[in-house]
Structure formats: C-alpha cells, structure tokens
C-alpha positions as CSV (number, residue, x, y, z in Angstrom):
1,M,2.3,3.2,6.4
2,H,2.1,1.0,9.8
3,T,4.3,-1.6,10.3
4,M,3.3,-5.1,11.0
5,T,5.6,-6.9,13.8
6,R,5.6,-10.2,13.1
7,I,8.3,-11.1,15.5
8,P,11.0,-9.1,17.3
9,T,13.7,-8.3,14.9
10,T,16.3,-9.8,16.9
11,E,14.7,-13.4,16.1
12,M,14.9,-12.4,12.0
13,E,16.8,-13.9,9.6
14,V,19.7,-11.3,8.4
15,T,19.7,-11.0,4.4
16,S,21.8,-8.7,2.7
17,I,20.4,-6.7,-0.4
18,R,21.8,-4.2,-2.7
19,L,19.8,-0.9,-3.8
20,E,20.9,1.8,-5.5
21,R,22.2,4.5,-3.0
22,E,19.2,7.3,-4.4
23,L,16.5,4.5,-3.9
24,K,17.8,3.6,0.1
25,D,17.7,7.8,0.6
26,K,14.0,7.5,-0.5
27,L,13.6,4.9,1.6
28,K,15.0,6.7,4.6
29,D,13.1,9.7,3.5
30,L,10.0,8.3,3.7
31,S,10.2,6.1,6.7
32,G,10.8,9.1,8.8
33,N,11.0,7.3,12.5
34,Q,9.9,3.9,11.6
35,G,13.3,3.2,9.9
36,Y,13.6,2.1,6.0
37,Q,14.3,-1.0,6.7
38,A,11.0,-2.0,8.7
39,L,9.1,0.4,5.6
40,I,11.0,-2.2,3.3
41,R,9.4,-5.2,5.1
42,D,6.2,-3.3,4.9
43,I,6.4,-2.9,1.5
44,L,7.3,-6.8,1.0
45,W,4.7,-7.9,2.8
46,N,2.1,-5.8,1.4
47,Y,3.0,-7.5,-2.2
48,V,3.3,-11.1,-0.8
49,Q,-0.7,-10.5,0.5
50,Q,-1.5,-8.9,-2.6
51,K,0.0,-11.4,-4.5
52,S,-1.0,-14.4,-2.8
53,G,-4.9,-13.3,-1.8
54,D,-4.4,-13.1,1.2
55,W,-5.0,-9.2,1.3
56,K,-6.7,-7.4,4.0
57,P,-7.6,-3.5,3.7
58,R,-5.9,-0.9,5.3
59,F,-8.7,1.6,5.3
60,S,-12.1,2.0,5.8
61,R,-14.8,4.3,3.7
62,M,-14.5,6.8,6.9
63,D,-10.8,7.0,5.6
64,I,-12.0,8.9,2.5
65,R,-12.4,12.5,2.1
66,V,-13.0,12.5,-1.5
67,S,-13.1,10.7,-4.3
68,I,-12.6,11.7,-7.8
69,P,-13.3,9.2,-11.2
70,A,-10.3,8.2,-13.2
71,I,-9.0,5.2,-15.5
72,A,-6.7,2.7,-14.3
73,Q,-3.2,2.4,-15.8
74,Q,-2.2,-0.2,-15.0
75,E,-3.6,-3.2,-12.7
76,E,-4.5,-1.9,-8.9
77,R,-6.3,-3.1,-5.9
78,C,-9.1,-1.4,-4.1
79,V,-8.1,-0.4,-1.0
80,L,-11.4,-1.3,0.4
81,T,-12.8,-4.6,-1.4
82,G,-9.4,-6.0,-2.2
83,K,-11.1,-5.9,-5.8
84,V,-8.7,-5.9,-8.7
85,I,-8.8,-3.1,-11.0
86,Q,-7.9,-3.6,-14.6
87,P,-6.0,-1.6,-16.8
88,Q,-8.2,1.0,-19.0
89,Q,-11.1,0.5,-16.2
90,Q,-13.1,2.8,-14.6
91,M,-11.9,3.5,-11.0
92,L,-11.8,6.2,-8.6
93,L,-8.9,7.7,-6.5
94,G,-9.6,8.4,-3.1
95,L,-8.0,11.0,-0.8
96,T,-7.6,9.5,2.9
97,Q,-7.4,11.6,5.7
98,T,-3.7,11.5,6.2
99,G,-3.3,12.5,2.3
100,D,-2.7,9.3,0.5
101,M,-4.1,8.9,-3.1
102,V,-5.6,5.1,-3.3
103,P,-7.1,3.6,-5.5
104,L,-10.7,2.5,-5.5
105,S,-13.3,0.3,-7.3
106,L,-16.8,2.0,-8.4
107,E,-18.8,0.2,-6.2
108,S,-16.2,0.2,-3.3
109,L,-18.2,3.7,-1.8
110,A,-21.9,2.5,-3.2
111,G,-24.5,2.3,-0.3
C-alpha cells in the first residue's frame, strides 16, 4: 500500500482513537517503514473513496501475473475497473507482481 500524502502531518488534525493492542501490533507489523498511522490513513482513504464513488484504480492489467476463478463471498470491488462484485457472483482473484491477491470482475482482463 502506498501512502497518499495530501498535506504535511504537521498540518493534520490530531485525532485520538482507541485500538485493541493486538490490532495496533498487527498494523505496526503490516506497515513496515511506512508507519502504522500512515497505514491507517491509507485504509481510511481507500474506504472513503470506495463508499463515495471517488474510487481510483491502484493496479493496471500489467500488474496481474495470474488469475483464478472464484465466487464472491461478500461485496467486492474490482481493482482494475472499480465495478462492484456482488456476493455469490462469479469473479476472478488476481495475483499481482507484489504478491497481493486482489478481486477482479470477469470482464476486467478481457481485450
């Protein structure tokens, strides 16, 4: 995940949030050199973009190494097209160059 810096952290508002110790530790592990607060901001921005319709693709077709057929168990969003994939709908799982498994709509790799 890549941090989307919008403004310097010195200009951001301070917000207090309570997290379980285990969740905070896992976020720290996942964030690497980025820092867990930047990871939390990325996660929140991604959620806001998905829910507000301001979604922007993070991957291109060239990032997908292999795909396998799958059935969505919950609502997903194709990382290439932004198309919503409904629960129980056929989809693809794509393995990216960086080893991430990402949801893909069936038609996203066509062409």
